[in-house]
OpenMM code with the backbone's topology and positions (N, CA, C; nanometers):
from openmm import Vec3, app, unit

residues = "MET LYS ALA ARG ASP VAL MET THR PRO ASP PRO ALA CYS CYS PHE ALA GLU THR SER ILE ARG ASP VAL ALA GLN MET PHE VAL GLU HIS ASP VAL GLY SER VAL PRO VAL VAL GLU SER SER THR ARG LYS PRO ILE GLY ILE VAL THR ASP ARG ASP ILE ALA CYS ARG ALA ILE ALA ALA GLY LYS ASN ALA LEU ASP LEU ARG ALA ARG ASP CYS MET SER ALA PRO CYS ILE THR VAL SER PRO ASP TRP PRO LEU ASP ASP CYS CYS ASP ALA MET GLU GLN ASN ARG VAL ARG ARG LEU LEU VAL VAL ASP ARG ALA GLY ALA LEU CYS GLY VAL ILE SER GLN ALA ASP ILE ALA LEU LYS GLY LYS MET ARG LYS ALA SER GLU VAL VAL ARG GLU VAL SER ARG ARG THR MET THR ALA SER ALA VAL PRO ILE".split()
positions = [
    Vec3(-3.3073, -5.4608, -4.4970),
    Vec3(-3.2819, -5.5383, -4.3739),
    Vec3(-3.2979, -5.5997, -4.3071),
    Vec3(-3.2656, -5.7028, -4.2142),
    Vec3(-3.3265, -5.7221, -4.0888),
    Vec3(-3.2468, -5.7861, -4.0245),
    Vec3(-3.3254, -5.8578, -3.9064),
    Vec3(-3.2219, -5.8607, -3.7984),
    Vec3(-3.0900, -5.9326, -3.8408),
    Vec3(-3.1088, -6.0320, -3.8620),
    Vec3(-3.0332, -6.1616, -3.9077),
    Vec3(-2.9045, -6.0998, -4.0062),
    Vec3(-2.9565, -5.9336, -4.0782),
    Vec3(-2.8525, -5.8673, -4.1209),
    Vec3(-2.7258, -5.8418, -4.0478),
    Vec3(-2.7854, -5.7633, -3.9448),
    Vec3(-2.6827, -5.7051, -3.8592),
    Vec3(-2.6734, -5.7626, -3.7178),
    Vec3(-2.7416, -5.8710, -3.6915),
    Vec3(-2.6865, -5.9179, -3.5460),
    Vec3(-2.5591, -6.0413, -3.5433),
    Vec3(-2.4908, -6.0220, -3.4436),
    Vec3(-2.4226, -6.1260, -3.3824),
    Vec3(-2.4058, -6.2650, -3.3677),
    Vec3(-2.3922, -6.3440, -3.4736),
    Vec3(-2.4927, -6.4755, -3.4323),
    Vec3(-2.4057, -6.5601, -3.3419),
    Vec3(-2.4832, -6.6451, -3.2787),
    Vec3(-2.4166, -6.7459, -3.1326),
    Vec3(-2.3347, -6.6757, -3.0723),
    Vec3(-2.4113, -6.5672, -2.9541),
    Vec3(-2.3304, -6.4815, -2.9204),
    Vec3(-2.2866, -6.5908, -2.7603),
    Vec3(-2.1837, -6.5568, -2.7029),
    Vec3(-2.1194, -6.6339, -2.5551),
    Vec3(-2.2894, -6.6104, -2.4797),
    Vec3(-2.2949, -6.7265, -2.4225),
    Vec3(-2.4019, -6.7004, -2.3503),
    Vec3(-2.3556, -6.7798, -2.1928),
    Vec3(-2.4377, -6.7474, -2.0826),
    Vec3(-2.4466, -6.7673, -1.9565),
    Vec3(-2.5730, -6.8331, -1.8823),
    Vec3(-2.5574, -6.9161, -1.7902),
    Vec3(-2.6501, -6.9582, -1.6798),
    Vec3(-2.6762, -6.8783, -1.6087),
    Vec3(-2.8415, -6.8602, -1.5368),
    Vec3(-2.8424, -6.7987, -1.3979),
    Vec3(-2.7496, -6.8239, -1.2809),
    Vec3(-2.7384, -6.9608, -1.2809),
    Vec3(-2.5957, -6.9938, -1.1588),
    Vec3(-2.4443, -6.9892, -1.2168),
    Vec3(-2.4249, -6.9020, -1.3303),
    Vec3(-2.2636, -6.8875, -1.3172),
    Vec3(-2.2245, -6.7516, -1.2575),
    Vec3(-2.1107, -6.7676, -1.1964),
    Vec3(-2.0301, -6.6568, -1.1738),
    Vec3(-2.0411, -6.5203, -1.2428),
    Vec3(-2.0587, -6.4789, -1.1118),
    Vec3(-2.0097, -6.2983, -1.1820),
    Vec3(-1.8763, -6.3083, -1.2178),
    Vec3(-1.7696, -6.3269, -1.1442),
    Vec3(-1.6567, -6.3586, -1.2363),
    Vec3(-1.6129, -6.4018, -1.3636),
    Vec3(-1.6828, -6.5374, -1.3652),
    Vec3(-1.6784, -6.6263, -1.5432),
    Vec3(-1.7710, -6.5397, -1.5972),
    Vec3(-1.8371, -6.4622, -1.5887),
    Vec3(-1.9339, -6.3806, -1.6519),
    Vec3(-1.8297, -6.2744, -1.7091),
    Vec3(-1.7723, -6.1988, -1.5861),
    Vec3(-1.6376, -6.1088, -1.6988),
    Vec3(-1.5473, -6.1522, -1.7453),
    Vec3(-1.5183, -6.2838, -1.7374),
    Vec3(-1.4537, -6.3271, -1.8265),
    Vec3(-1.5029, -6.3340, -1.9469),
    Vec3(-1.5998, -6.3895, -1.9839),
    Vec3(-1.6563, -6.3558, -2.0801),
    Vec3(-1.6508, -6.2702, -2.1614),
    Vec3(-1.6665, -6.1461, -2.0839),
    Vec3(-1.6301, -5.9930, -2.1311),
    Vec3(-1.4985, -5.9916, -2.1903),
    Vec3(-1.3943, -6.0339, -2.1315),
    Vec3(-1.2829, -6.0406, -2.1831),
    Vec3(-1.2626, -6.1467, -2.2830),
    Vec3(-1.2596, -6.2330, -2.3231),
    Vec3(-1.2625, -6.3375, -2.3698),
    Vec3(-1.3102, -6.3312, -2.5469),
    Vec3(-1.4299, -6.2511, -2.5139),
    Vec3(-1.5457, -6.2330, -2.6377),
    Vec3(-1.5419, -6.0708, -2.6596),
    Vec3(-1.4683, -5.9825, -2.6188),
    Vec3(-1.4633, -5.8829, -2.6335),
    Vec3(-1.5999, -5.7704, -2.6424),
    Vec3(-1.7036, -5.8052, -2.5741),
    Vec3(-1.8263, -5.7911, -2.5285),
    Vec3(-1.8483, -5.7231, -2.3978),
    Vec3(-1.9729, -5.6066, -2.3865),
    Vec3(-2.0141, -5.5594, -2.2586),
    Vec3(-2.0961, -5.6160, -2.1758),
    Vec3(-2.1863, -5.7577, -2.2950),
    Vec3(-2.2632, -5.8127, -2.2163),
    Vec3(-2.2887, -5.9586, -2.2334),
    Vec3(-2.3302, -6.0412, -2.1649),
    Vec3(-2.3722, -6.2067, -2.2221),
    Vec3(-2.5098, -6.2191, -2.1250),
    Vec3(-2.5873, -6.3004, -2.2810),
    Vec3(-2.6727, -6.3010, -2.2063),
    Vec3(-2.7237, -6.4041, -2.1187),
    Vec3(-2.8028, -6.4275, -2.0183),
    Vec3(-2.8512, -6.5536, -1.9578),
    Vec3(-3.0104, -6.6280, -2.0399),
    Vec3(-2.9436, -6.7641, -2.0202),
    Vec3(-3.0296, -6.8743, -2.0850),
    Vec3(-3.0857, -6.9704, -1.9930),
    Vec3(-3.1425, -7.0293, -2.0179),
    Vec3(-3.2135, -7.1499, -1.9309),
    Vec3(-3.1114, -7.2750, -2.0093),
    Vec3(-3.0832, -7.3680, -1.9138),
    Vec3(-2.9377, -7.4480, -1.9753),
    Vec3(-3.0198, -7.5348, -2.0500),
    Vec3(-3.1551, -7.6269, -2.0448),
    Vec3(-3.1857, -7.7155, -2.1314),
    Vec3(-3.2716, -7.6450, -2.3036),
    Vec3(-3.3072, -7.5278, -2.2910),
    Vec3(-3.4051, -7.4251, -2.4261),
    Vec3(-3.3201, -7.3565, -2.4799),
    Vec3(-3.2187, -7.3050, -2.4138),
    Vec3(-3.1816, -7.1625, -2.4187),
    Vec3(-3.2441, -7.0482, -2.4689),
    Vec3(-3.3287, -7.0555, -2.4037),
    Vec3(-3.4309, -6.9388, -2.3820),
    Vec3(-3.3707, -6.8391, -2.3287),
    Vec3(-3.3573, -6.7153, -2.3585),
    Vec3(-3.2965, -6.5855, -2.2510),
    Vec3(-3.4043, -6.5762, -2.1646),
    Vec3(-3.3378, -6.5462, -2.0455),
    Vec3(-3.4026, -6.5110, -1.9472),
    Vec3(-3.3637, -6.3654, -1.8822),
    Vec3(-3.2569, -6.3497, -1.8959),
    Vec3(-3.1898, -6.1961, -1.8647),
    Vec3(-3.0636, -6.1653, -1.9654),
    Vec3(-3.0107, -6.0787, -1.9201),
    Vec3(-2.8755, -5.9840, -1.9580),
    Vec3(-2.7763, -5.9877, -1.8522),
    Vec3(-2.6903, -5.9790, -1.8848),
    Vec3(-2.5706, -5.9022, -1.7777),
    Vec3(-2.4958, -5.8833, -1.8185),
    Vec3(-2.4982, -5.7157, -1.8265),
    Vec3(-2.3911, -5.6268, -1.8239),
    Vec3(-2.2541, -5.5566, -1.7656),
    Vec3(-2.1532, -5.5458, -1.7980),
    Vec3(-2.0528, -5.4175, -1.7667),
    Vec3(-2.1291, -5.3824, -1.6656),
    Vec3(-2.2093, -5.2887, -1.6954),
    Vec3(-2.3072, -5.1893, -1.5934),
    Vec3(-2.3183, -5.2192, -1.5053),
    Vec3(-2.4461, -5.3554, -1.5402),
    Vec3(-2.4594, -5.4328, -1.4375),
    Vec3(-2.3894, -5.4474, -1.3141),
    Vec3(-2.2850, -5.5197, -1.3728),
    Vec3(-2.2234, -5.5586, -1.2714),
    Vec3(-2.1802, -5.4633, -1.1630),
    Vec3(-2.1155, -5.3503, -1.2536),
    Vec3(-2.0764, -5.1864, -1.1320),
    Vec3(-2.1941, -5.1269, -1.0777),
    Vec3(-2.3377, -5.1375, -1.1505),
    Vec3(-2.4155, -5.0648, -1.0419),
    Vec3(-2.5050, -5.1954, -0.9612),
    Vec3(-2.5021, -5.2770, -0.9435),
    Vec3(-2.5925, -5.3989, -0.9025),
    Vec3(-2.5067, -5.4386, -0.8277),
    Vec3(-2.3973, -5.4286, -0.7967),
    Vec3(-2.2879, -5.5203, -0.7110),
    Vec3(-2.1626, -5.4641, -0.6194),
    Vec3(-2.1312, -5.3799, -0.7373),
    Vec3(-1.9790, -5.2894, -0.7039),
    Vec3(-2.0414, -5.1747, -0.6092),
    Vec3(-2.1151, -5.1068, -0.6802),
    Vec3(-2.1585, -4.9674, -0.6328),
    Vec3(-2.2510, -5.0438, -0.5010),
    Vec3(-2.3445, -5.0976, -0.5126),
    Vec3(-2.3996, -5.1230, -0.4088),
    Vec3(-2.3456, -5.2034, -0.2669),
    Vec3(-2.2559, -5.2138, -0.2669),
    Vec3(-2.1352, -5.2334, -0.1824),
    Vec3(-2.1284, -5.3931, -0.2079),
    Vec3(-2.2032, -5.4972, -0.2778),
    Vec3(-2.1621, -5.6522, -0.2650),
    Vec3(-2.0653, -5.7000, -0.3164),
    Vec3(-1.9928, -5.7969, -0.2412),
    Vec3(-1.8400, -5.8884, -0.3368),
    Vec3(-1.8940, -5.9467, -0.4722),
    Vec3(-1.8546, -5.9368, -0.5927),
    Vec3(-1.8833, -5.9559, -0.6978),
    Vec3(-1.8661, -6.0942, -0.6945),
    Vec3(-1.7411, -6.1122, -0.5931),
    Vec3(-1.7119, -6.2589, -0.6343),
    Vec3(-1.7879, -6.3527, -0.5698),
    Vec3(-1.9237, -6.3101, -0.4816),
    Vec3(-2.0175, -6.4122, -0.4420),
    Vec3(-2.1328, -6.4089, -0.4916),
    Vec3(-2.1455, -6.3392, -0.6174),
    Vec3(-2.2423, -6.3242, -0.6813),
    Vec3(-2.2498, -6.4652, -0.8396),
    Vec3(-2.3899, -6.4232, -0.8658),
    Vec3(-2.4450, -6.5305, -0.9792),
    Vec3(-2.4748, -6.4362, -1.0872),
    Vec3(-2.4906, -6.4839, -1.1789),
    Vec3(-2.5714, -6.4042, -1.3397),
    Vec3(-2.6986, -6.3372, -1.2642),
    Vec3(-2.7851, -6.4270, -1.2319),
    Vec3(-2.8990, -6.4499, -1.1699),
    Vec3(-2.8897, -6.2606, -1.0668),
    Vec3(-2.7725, -6.2808, -0.9903),
    Vec3(-2.8334, -6.1363, -0.9190),
    Vec3(-2.7995, -6.0045, -0.9511),
    Vec3(-2.7023, -5.9929, -1.0775),
    Vec3(-2.7073, -5.8762, -1.1840),
    Vec3(-2.7843, -5.8365, -1.3027),
    Vec3(-2.8490, -5.9619, -1.3130),
    Vec3(-2.9105, -5.9768, -1.4425),
    Vec3(-3.0038, -5.8453, -1.4677),
    Vec3(-3.0368, -5.7892, -1.5647),
    Vec3(-3.1507, -5.7312, -1.6289),
    Vec3(-3.2603, -5.8378, -1.7087),
    Vec3(-3.3575, -5.8156, -1.6567),
    Vec3(-3.4329, -5.8964, -1.6726),
    Vec3(-3.6219, -5.8380, -1.6488),
    Vec3(-3.7101, -5.8196, -1.7885),
    Vec3(-3.7200, -5.9377, -1.8914),
    Vec3(-3.6221, -5.8395, -1.9579),
    Vec3(-3.5430, -5.9456, -2.1042),
    Vec3(-3.4651, -5.8968, -2.2201),
    Vec3(-3.5491, -5.8564, -2.3265),
    Vec3(-3.5338, -5.7990, -2.4184),
    Vec3(-3.6234, -5.8009, -2.5299),
    Vec3(-3.5476, -5.8549, -2.5993),
    Vec3(-3.6214, -5.9434, -2.7148),
    Vec3(-3.6203, -6.0195, -2.7887),
    Vec3(-3.6943, -5.9961, -2.8895),
    Vec3(-3.6219, -6.0017, -3.0225),
    Vec3(-3.6598, -6.0081, -3.1633),
    Vec3(-3.6635, -6.1314, -3.2505),
    Vec3(-3.7498, -6.1608, -3.3941),
    Vec3(-3.7205, -6.2383, -3.4410),
    Vec3(-3.5856, -6.1890, -3.5264),
    Vec3(-3.5446, -6.3127, -3.6233),
    Vec3(-3.4311, -6.2905, -3.7209),
    Vec3(-3.4883, -6.2195, -3.8261),
    Vec3(-3.5919, -6.2361, -3.8381),
    Vec3(-3.6819, -6.1554, -3.9487),
    Vec3(-3.7299, -6.0298, -3.9757),
    Vec3(-3.7239, -5.9996, -3.8342),
    Vec3(-3.7826, -5.8385, -3.7968),
    Vec3(-3.6776, -5.7297, -3.9019),
    Vec3(-3.7899, -5.6566, -3.9106),
    Vec3(-3.6736, -5.5205, -4.0296),
    Vec3(-3.6224, -5.4556, -3.9281),
    Vec3(-3.4871, -5.4341, -3.9442),
    Vec3(-3.4222, -5.3188, -3.8726),
    Vec3(-3.4579, -5.2047, -3.8063),
    Vec3(-3.5434, -5.1348, -3.8683),
    Vec3(-3.6177, -5.0227, -3.8678),
    Vec3(-3.6996, -5.0417, -3.7215),
    Vec3(-3.7544, -5.1755, -3.7082),
    Vec3(-3.8529, -5.2039, -3.5812),
    Vec3(-3.7728, -5.2253, -3.4874),
    Vec3(-3.6570, -5.2894, -3.4947),
    Vec3(-3.5462, -5.3634, -3.4049),
    Vec3(-3.4927, -5.1830, -3.3440),
    Vec3(-3.4514, -5.1408, -3.4296),
    Vec3(-3.4089, -4.9810, -3.3773),
    Vec3(-3.5605, -4.9386, -3.2957),
    Vec3(-3.6809, -4.9370, -3.3546),
    Vec3(-3.7894, -4.9065, -3.2710),
    Vec3(-3.8028, -4.9414, -3.1170),
    Vec3(-3.7639, -5.1131, -3.1691),
    Vec3(-3.7701, -5.1448, -3.0405),
    Vec3(-3.6758, -5.1102, -2.9165),
    Vec3(-3.5354, -5.0744, -2.9761),
    Vec3(-3.4143, -5.0640, -2.9077),
    Vec3(-3.5140, -4.9212, -2.7835),
    Vec3(-3.5296, -4.8130, -2.8682),
    Vec3(-3.5541, -4.7113, -2.8589),
    Vec3(-3.6829, -4.6925, -2.7642),
    Vec3(-3.7882, -4.7705, -2.7806),
    Vec3(-3.8772, -4.7573, -2.6941),
    Vec3(-3.8485, -4.8045, -2.5323),
    Vec3(-3.7871, -4.9119, -2.5611),
    Vec3(-3.7160, -4.9993, -2.4597),
    Vec3(-3.6126, -4.9519, -2.3681),
    Vec3(-3.5562, -4.8436, -2.4494),
    Vec3(-3.4637, -4.7975, -2.3718),
    Vec3(-3.3188, -4.8874, -2.3420),
    Vec3(-3.3311, -4.9937, -2.4280),
    Vec3(-3.2186, -5.1231, -2.4200),
    Vec3(-3.1500, -5.0711, -2.5461),
    Vec3(-2.9552, -5.0727, -2.5145),
    Vec3(-2.8927, -5.0697, -2.5957),
    Vec3(-2.8501, -5.1814, -2.6520),
    Vec3(-2.8680, -5.3389, -2.5931),
    Vec3(-2.8819, -5.4892, -2.6971),
    Vec3(-3.0115, -5.5448, -2.7110),
    Vec3(-3.0758, -5.5868, -2.8076),
    Vec3(-3.1691, -5.6916, -2.8495),
    Vec3(-3.1195, -5.8044, -2.8667),
    Vec3(-3.2107, -5.9365, -2.8114),
    Vec3(-3.1249, -6.0255, -2.8108),
    Vec3(-3.2603, -6.1401, -2.9009),
    Vec3(-3.1785, -6.1959, -2.9880),
    Vec3(-3.2539, -6.2874, -3.1062),
    Vec3(-3.2685, -6.3717, -3.1034),
    Vec3(-3.4005, -6.4552, -3.1165),
    Vec3(-3.4289, -6.5795, -3.0766),
    Vec3(-3.5239, -6.6580, -3.2077),
    Vec3(-3.4837, -6.7713, -3.2273),
    Vec3(-3.5429, -6.8425, -3.3158),
    Vec3(-3.6483, -6.8852, -3.2690),
    Vec3(-3.7313, -6.9856, -3.3740),
    Vec3(-3.8936, -7.0105, -3.3872),
    Vec3(-3.9119, -7.1052, -3.2292),
    Vec3(-3.8187, -7.1555, -3.1928),
    Vec3(-3.8544, -7.2358, -3.0464),
    Vec3(-3.8172, -7.1209, -2.9322),
    Vec3(-3.7754, -7.0065, -2.9773),
    Vec3(-3.7308, -6.9176, -2.8752),
    Vec3(-3.6168, -6.9238, -2.8371),
    Vec3(-3.4867, -7.0019, -2.8420),
    Vec3(-3.3714, -7.0133, -2.8182),
    Vec3(-3.3173, -6.8897, -2.8601),
    Vec3(-3.2206, -6.8457, -2.8032),
    Vec3(-3.1275, -6.7503, -2.8425),
    Vec3(-3.0065, -6.7771, -2.9752),
    Vec3(-3.0388, -6.7065, -3.0902),
    Vec3(-2.9496, -6.7176, -3.1784),
    Vec3(-2.8719, -6.6122, -3.2223),
    Vec3(-2.8826, -6.4700, -3.1535),
    Vec3(-2.7867, -6.3689, -3.2009),
    Vec3(-2.8342, -6.2702, -3.1187),
    Vec3(-2.7201, -6.1531, -3.0981),
    Vec3(-2.7623, -6.0454, -3.0119),
    Vec3(-2.7321, -5.8820, -3.1202),
    Vec3(-2.8538, -5.8080, -3.1123),
    Vec3(-2.7870, -5.7201, -3.1695),
    Vec3(-2.7619, -5.5709, -3.1269),
    Vec3(-2.6798, -5.5134, -3.0843),
    Vec3(-2.6009, -5.3925, -3.0587),
    Vec3(-2.6319, -5.3078, -3.0987),
    Vec3(-2.6113, -5.1945, -3.0396),
    Vec3(-2.5929, -5.0107, -3.0853),
    Vec3(-2.4469, -5.0321, -3.1619),
    Vec3(-2.3844, -5.0927, -3.1726),
    Vec3(-2.2454, -5.0931, -3.2600),
    Vec3(-2.3068, -5.1344, -3.3779),
    Vec3(-2.3555, -5.2682, -3.3317),
    Vec3(-2.3619, -5.3576, -3.4951),
    Vec3(-2.4972, -5.2635, -3.5510),
    Vec3(-2.5906, -5.1975, -3.5244),
    Vec3(-2.6495, -5.1311, -3.6217),
    Vec3(-2.5547, -5.0076, -3.6968),
    Vec3(-2.4827, -4.9663, -3.5995),
    Vec3(-2.3643, -4.8181, -3.6350),
    Vec3(-2.2872, -4.8799, -3.7687),
    Vec3(-2.2112, -5.0435, -3.7637),
    Vec3(-2.1572, -5.0582, -3.8395),
    Vec3(-2.2062, -5.1458, -3.9355),
    Vec3(-2.3357, -5.2061, -3.8833),
    Vec3(-2.4088, -5.2296, -4.0588),
    Vec3(-2.5172, -5.1598, -4.1421),
    Vec3(-2.6174, -5.1039, -4.0164),
    Vec3(-2.6886, -5.0578, -4.0574),
    Vec3(-2.6531, -4.8991, -4.1226),
    Vec3(-2.7670, -4.8335, -4.1296),
    Vec3(-2.8070, -4.6993, -4.1713),
    Vec3(-2.7559, -4.5556, -4.0539),
    Vec3(-2.6184, -4.5046, -4.1096),
    Vec3(-2.5551, -4.4394, -3.9842),
    Vec3(-2.6763, -4.3154, -3.9241),
    Vec3(-2.7773, -4.2966, -4.0030),
    Vec3(-2.9126, -4.1919, -3.9523),
    Vec3(-2.9314, -4.2707, -3.8623),
    Vec3(-2.9843, -4.3806, -3.8543),
    Vec3(-3.0799, -4.4433, -3.7654),
    Vec3(-2.9729, -4.4589, -3.6518),
    Vec3(-2.8695, -4.5233, -3.6682),
    Vec3(-2.7720, -4.5240, -3.5474),
    Vec3(-2.7691, -4.4335, -3.4705),
    Vec3(-2.7428, -4.3003, -3.5083),
    Vec3(-2.7858, -4.1909, -3.4274),
    Vec3(-2.8789, -4.1549, -3.3694),
    Vec3(-2.9780, -4.1857, -3.4283),
    Vec3(-3.1281, -4.2070, -3.3404),
    Vec3(-3.1520, -4.2695, -3.2374),
    Vec3(-3.0738, -4.4366, -3.2525),
    Vec3(-3.1389, -4.4778, -3.1298),
    Vec3(-3.0117, -4.4958, -3.0526),
    Vec3(-2.9201, -4.4257, -3.0348),
    Vec3(-2.7751, -4.3721, -2.9468),
    Vec3(-2.8723, -4.2732, -2.9209),
    Vec3(-2.9370, -4.1512, -2.9344),
    Vec3(-2.9755, -4.0244, -2.8826),
    Vec3(-3.1517, -4.0930, -2.7909),
    Vec3(-3.1920, -4.1650, -2.8280),
    Vec3(-3.2692, -4.1810, -2.7417),
    Vec3(-3.2897, -4.2668, -2.6728),
    Vec3(-3.1721, -4.3783, -2.6765),
    Vec3(-3.1517, -4.4555, -2.5881),
    Vec3(-3.0764, -4.4079, -2.4540),
    Vec3(-3.0311, -4.3399, -2.5059),
    Vec3(-2.9307, -4.2348, -2.3758),
    Vec3(-2.9639, -4.1458, -2.3331),
    Vec3(-3.1313, -4.0681, -2.3619),
    Vec3(-3.1535, -3.9933, -2.3054),
    Vec3(-3.2100, -4.0299, -2.1458),
    Vec3(-3.1942, -3.9285, -2.0642),
    Vec3(-3.1472, -3.9270, -1.8928),
    Vec3(-3.3130, -3.9332, -1.8953),
    Vec3(-3.3559, -4.0282, -1.7872),
    Vec3(-3.5015, -4.0436, -1.6892),
    Vec3(-3.4514, -3.9114, -1.5610),
    Vec3(-3.5912, -3.8605, -1.5050),
    Vec3(-3.5749, -3.8204, -1.4285),
    Vec3(-3.5608, -3.9907, -1.2973),
    Vec3(-3.5261, -3.9168, -1.1800),
    Vec3(-3.5511, -4.0252, -1.0842),
    Vec3(-3.5688, -3.9777, -0.9596),
    Vec3(-3.5508, -4.0080, -0.8332),
    Vec3(-3.5757, -3.9289, -0.7196),
    Vec3(-3.4539, -3.8544, -0.6911),
    Vec3(-3.3423, -3.9048, -0.7321),
    Vec3(-3.2350, -3.8896, -0.6865),
    Vec3(-3.1727, -3.7437, -0.7974),
    Vec3(-3.2704, -3.7310, -0.8841),
    Vec3(-3.2239, -3.6160, -1.0022),
    Vec3(-3.3161, -3.5495, -1.0090),
    Vec3(-3.4173, -3.5271, -0.9287),
    Vec3(-3.5099, -3.4203, -0.9324),
    Vec3(-3.4559, -3.2599, -0.8481),
    Vec3(-3.4751, -3.1887, -0.9535),
    Vec3(-3.3834, -3.0716, -0.9303),
    Vec3(-3.4593, -2.9802, -0.7920),
    Vec3(-3.4096, -2.9299, -0.7253),
    Vec3(-3.4844, -2.9080, -0.5750),
    Vec3(-3.4422, -2.7169, -0.5605),
] * unit.nanometer
topology = app.Topology()
chain = topology.addChain("A")
for resn in residues:
    res = topology.addResidue(resn, chain)
    for name in ("N", "CA", "C"):
        topology.addAtom(name, app.Element.getBySymbol(name[0]), res)
């Protein structure tokens, strides 16, 4: 099985200057929890905005989300794969990079799809999906999480 077999093709995307309100509207309209950020002329991905990014980088930080743009909240760099990548390699990339989504790019580097944990669970092997979820969800020690 390859990336193209499980990816969501032609995902909704935005630009660095897209307002966070418009990004949130895209979440609702497309029933997604993330929107890739692409260059306007090439559609090459430069980041991704997730609902968690907005909650943690805007709301929890005390910023007014209505004043922010995608570039202010996006996670970057994003992890990209080719449509020809084997699914097992995609899962390994998610685990190693501790990401819940991969952006799929064509030969020119333009966005052509997204692979999420849900895509793997719905279309891939259940055992592999549970491995990805377990590895990506492992908590890392941060300064605020160090036991005293």
